[in-house]
C-alpha positions in Angstrom: -8.3 -33.6 214.9 -8.3 -36.3 217.7 -9.2 -39.9 217.1 -10.4 -42.5 219.5 -8.3 -45.7 219.8 -10.9 -47.5 217.7 -10.8 -44.7 215.0 -7.0 -44.8 215.0 -7.0 -48.5 214.6 -9.5 -48.2 211.7 -7.4 -45.5 210.1 -4.3 -47.6 210.4 -6.0 -50.5 208.8 -7.3 -48.4 205.9 -3.8 -47.0 205.2 -2.1 -50.3 205.5 -4.5 -52.0 203.1 -4.4 -49.3 200.4 -0.8 -48.0 200.4 2.1 -49.6 198.5 4.3 -48.9 201.5 5.1 -51.8 203.8 4.1 -51.3 207.4 5.5 -53.5 210.1 4.7 -53.8 213.8 7.4 -55.4 215.8 7.9 -56.3 219.5 10.8 -55.0 221.6 13.1 -57.6 220.2 12.3 -56.8 216.6 10.1 -59.8 215.8 7.2 -58.9 213.4 3.8 -59.1 215.0 1.9 -57.7 212.1 2.7 -56.7 208.5 0.7 -54.9 205.8 -0.1 -56.8 202.6 2.8 -55.1 200.8 5.2 -57.5 202.6 3.9 -60.3 200.4 5.6 -58.5 197.4 8.9 -59.3 199.0 8.0 -63.0 199.0 7.4 -63.0 202.8 3.7 -63.5 203.5 3.0 -63.4 207.2 2.7 -67.0 208.5 -0.4 -68.0 210.5 1.4 -67.6 213.9 1.5 -65.0 216.6 5.1 -64.0 215.9 6.6 -63.8 212.4 10.2 -63.4 211.3 12.6 -60.9 212.7 12.7 -57.6 210.9 16.5 -58.1 210.3 15.6 -61.3 208.3 14.3 -59.0 205.6 17.4 -56.8 205.4 20.4 -57.2 203.1 23.6 -57.8 205.1 25.1 -54.4 204.1 22.1 -52.6 205.8 21.6 -54.8 208.9 23.7 -52.6 211.3 21.9 -49.4 210.3 18.4 -51.0 210.7 19.4 -52.6 214.0 20.7 -49.2 215.3 17.4 -47.5 214.4 15.2 -50.2 215.9 17.3 -50.2 219.1 17.0 -46.4 219.3 13.2 -46.6 218.8 12.5 -49.2 221.5 14.8 -47.5 224.0 13.3 -44.1 223.3 16.6 -42.5 222.3 17.4 -40.5 219.2 15.0 -38.9 216.7 13.2 -41.0 214.1 14.6 -40.4 210.6 14.4 -41.9 207.1 17.3 -44.1 206.2 18.0 -45.9 202.9 18.3 -49.7 203.2 18.6 -52.6 200.8 16.2 -55.5 201.3 16.8 -59.1 200.2 13.6 -60.7 198.8 12.7 -64.3 199.3 14.0 -65.1 195.8 17.4 -63.4 196.6 16.7 -60.2 194.7 18.0 -56.9 196.1 15.6 -54.0 196.5 15.9 -50.5 197.9 13.7 -48.9 200.5 13.4 -45.8 202.6 12.7 -46.9 206.2 11.6 -45.1 209.3 11.1 -46.7 212.7 9.1 -45.2 215.6 8.3 -46.5 219.0 4.9 -47.7 220.1 3.7 -46.6 223.6 0.8 -47.6 225.8 -1.5 -45.3 227.8 1.2 -45.0 230.5 3.8 -44.0 227.8 5.6 -47.4 228.2 7.3 -48.5 225.0 6.1 -51.9 224.0 7.3 -52.2 220.4 8.0 -50.3 217.2 6.2 -49.3 214.0 8.2 -49.4 210.8 7.3 -47.9 207.4 9.2 -49.1 204.3 8.8 -47.1 201.1 10.2 -48.5 197.8 12.9 -46.3 196.2 13.9 -48.8 193.5 13.1 -46.4 190.6 14.9 -43.5 192.2 18.0 -45.6 192.8 18.0 -46.8 189.2 17.8 -43.2 188.0 20.5 -42.1 190.4 22.7 -45.0 189.2 22.1 -44.0 185.5 23.0 -40.4 186.3 26.1 -41.4 188.2 27.3 -43.6 185.3 26.5 -40.8 182.8 28.4 -38.3 184.9 31.6 -40.5 185.0 31.5 -42.1 181.5 32.6 -40.9 178.1 29.6 -41.6 175.8 31.7 -42.2 172.7 34.1 -44.9 174.0 32.3 -46.1 177.0 35.5 -45.5 179.1 35.5 -43.5 182.3 35.9 -39.8 181.7 38.5 -37.3 183.0 36.6 -36.6 186.2 36.6 -40.3 187.2 40.2 -40.7 186.1 41.4 -37.8 188.3 39.4 -39.2 191.3 41.0 -42.7 190.8 44.5 -41.3 190.3 44.1 -39.3 193.5 43.1 -42.4 195.3 46.2 -44.2 194.2 48.3 -41.3 195.3 46.6 -40.9 198.7 46.7 -44.6 199.5 50.3 -44.9 198.3 49.3 -47.9 196.2 52.0 -47.1 193.6 52.1 -48.1 190.0 52.4 -46.1 186.8 50.4 -43.7 184.7 50.4 -43.9 180.9 49.1 -41.1 178.6 48.4 -42.0 175.0 47.7 -39.5 172.2 46.4 -40.6 168.8 48.9 -39.2 166.2 47.7 -36.6 163.7 44.2 -36.9 165.0 43.2 -33.4 163.8 44.4 -34.3 160.3 42.3 -37.4 160.4 39.3 -35.4 161.3 39.9 -32.9 158.6 40.7 -35.4 155.8 38.1 -38.1 156.6 35.6 -36.3 158.8 34.7 -36.4 162.5 32.8 -39.6 162.2 35.9 -41.4 161.1 37.9 -39.7 163.9 35.3 -41.0 166.4 35.7 -44.5 165.0 39.5 -44.2 165.4 39.1 -43.5 169.1 36.7 -46.4 169.5 39.2 -48.7 167.8 42.0 -47.5 170.0 39.8 -47.8 173.2 39.0 -51.4 172.3 42.6 -52.2 171.8 43.5 -50.8 175.2 40.8 -52.9 176.8 42.2 -56.1 175.3 45.8 -55.4 176.1 45.6 -54.2 179.7 44.7 -56.1 182.9 41.3 -56.2 184.5 42.4 -54.1 187.4 43.9 -51.4 185.1 41.8 -48.2 184.6 41.3 -46.8 181.1 39.8 -43.3 180.6 39.3 -40.8 177.9 40.7 -37.7 179.5 40.3 -35.2 176.7 40.0 -35.2 172.9 42.3 -37.8 171.4 44.1 -38.4 174.8 43.5 -41.7 176.6 44.9 -42.4 180.1 45.7 -45.7 181.6 46.3 -46.3 185.4 48.4 -49.3 186.1 48.2 -50.0 189.9 51.1 -51.8 191.5 53.1 -52.0 188.2 56.8 -51.4 188.1 58.2 -48.9 185.5 59.8 -51.8 183.7 56.5 -53.7 183.4 54.7 -50.5 182.4 57.2 -49.9 179.7 56.7 -53.4 178.3 52.9 -53.2 178.4 52.8 -49.7 176.8 55.4 -50.6 174.1 53.3 -53.6 173.1 50.2 -51.3 172.8 52.0 -48.7 170.7 53.6 -51.4 168.4 50.3 -53.4 168.0 48.3 -50.2 167.1 50.8 -49.3 164.4 50.5 -52.7 162.8 46.8 -52.5 162.5 45.1 -51.2 159.4 41.5 -50.6 160.5 38.7 -49.7 158.2 37.5 -46.7 160.2 34.7 -45.8 157.8 36.1 -43.5 155.1 39.4 -45.1 154.5 41.8 -47.8 155.4 44.8 -46.3 157.0 47.3 -47.0 159.8 46.5 -45.6 163.3 49.5 -44.7 165.5 49.8 -43.2 168.9 52.5 -41.6 171.1 52.7 -42.4 174.8 54.4 -41.1 177.9 54.7 -43.0 181.2 55.4 -41.8 184.8 55.5 -43.4 188.1 52.5 -42.6 190.4 53.9 -40.9 193.5 54.5 -37.5 195.1 51.2 -35.9 194.1 48.5 -36.0 191.5 49.7 -32.9 189.7 53.3 -34.0 189.7 52.4 -37.5 188.4 50.4 -35.9 185.6 53.1 -33.3 184.8 55.8 -36.0 184.4 53.6 -38.2 182.2 52.7 -35.2 180.0 56.3 -34.2 179.6 57.2 -37.8 178.6 54.3 -37.7 176.1 55.5 -34.4 174.7 59.0 -35.8 174.2 57.5 -38.8 172.4 55.8 -36.5 169.9 58.9 -34.3 169.5 61.0 -37.4 168.6 58.7 -38.3 165.7 55.5 -39.8 167.3 54.5 -43.5 167.1 56.7 -44.2 170.1 56.9 -44.5 173.8 58.9 -42.4 176.2 59.4 -43.0 179.9 59.8 -40.1 182.3 63.4 -39.3 183.0 65.1 -38.6 186.3 66.0 -40.3 189.5 62.5 -41.7 190.1 63.0 -44.2 187.3 66.6 -45.1 188.1 
């Protein structure tokens, strides 16, 4: 179906007035010549002037380069229009997310004289994606990151050669606690221990539940000597607590093994696991450091 210029203008006006999308008409420089009513929802009503703000004035700094590149490509007739995700800063300094597509505007001689931009809110989709992302990487019981996140962060420390130490903690006789007091009590024991780790580690340290009763702590940039002191305090403090974990008041202890983060992810984990195994073999409720030349 072909429309006359007047019909196209009327159709554009109808769509602009009824849609929740924001439609912007800009000149070659990117200054806004016209905006649909949706722009007012960002707190930027079009002023009573021929030229409004620049389109980049609406964009959050982390998305400015992407939008500038798309607008330049449109007004120069290069590239193919595509949807990009951008963040927008509202007049009251709130951050919102939009999909944006920019196309060139041409006259009857196919000369480009400006650009037409469509902005479609994706706030709800981004919120859902964020919730799914958090759920994918979080242990629902303790609120700590899970094994998947832990492995990814350990790999990053190895790849970037940041250094530091890895500590593995295992709650002693956890299966016996579950059998004697029930799984609910066992869950509360894990929560108690997780809370203790949060209070006794640094803000930059990474604590994760990596399986069952095993919790891992990444200590970026920490020497083996400092790691030993930190982890020994944790083991000692836990053994001194008598927490009411629901069904009974009993001591909670843990064994720990520490390795230096180097060589590879698998090697770092293997050395920490061997140290943890040794701590258990020596009677539990104790800390063992990895042995060998790496710690000498």
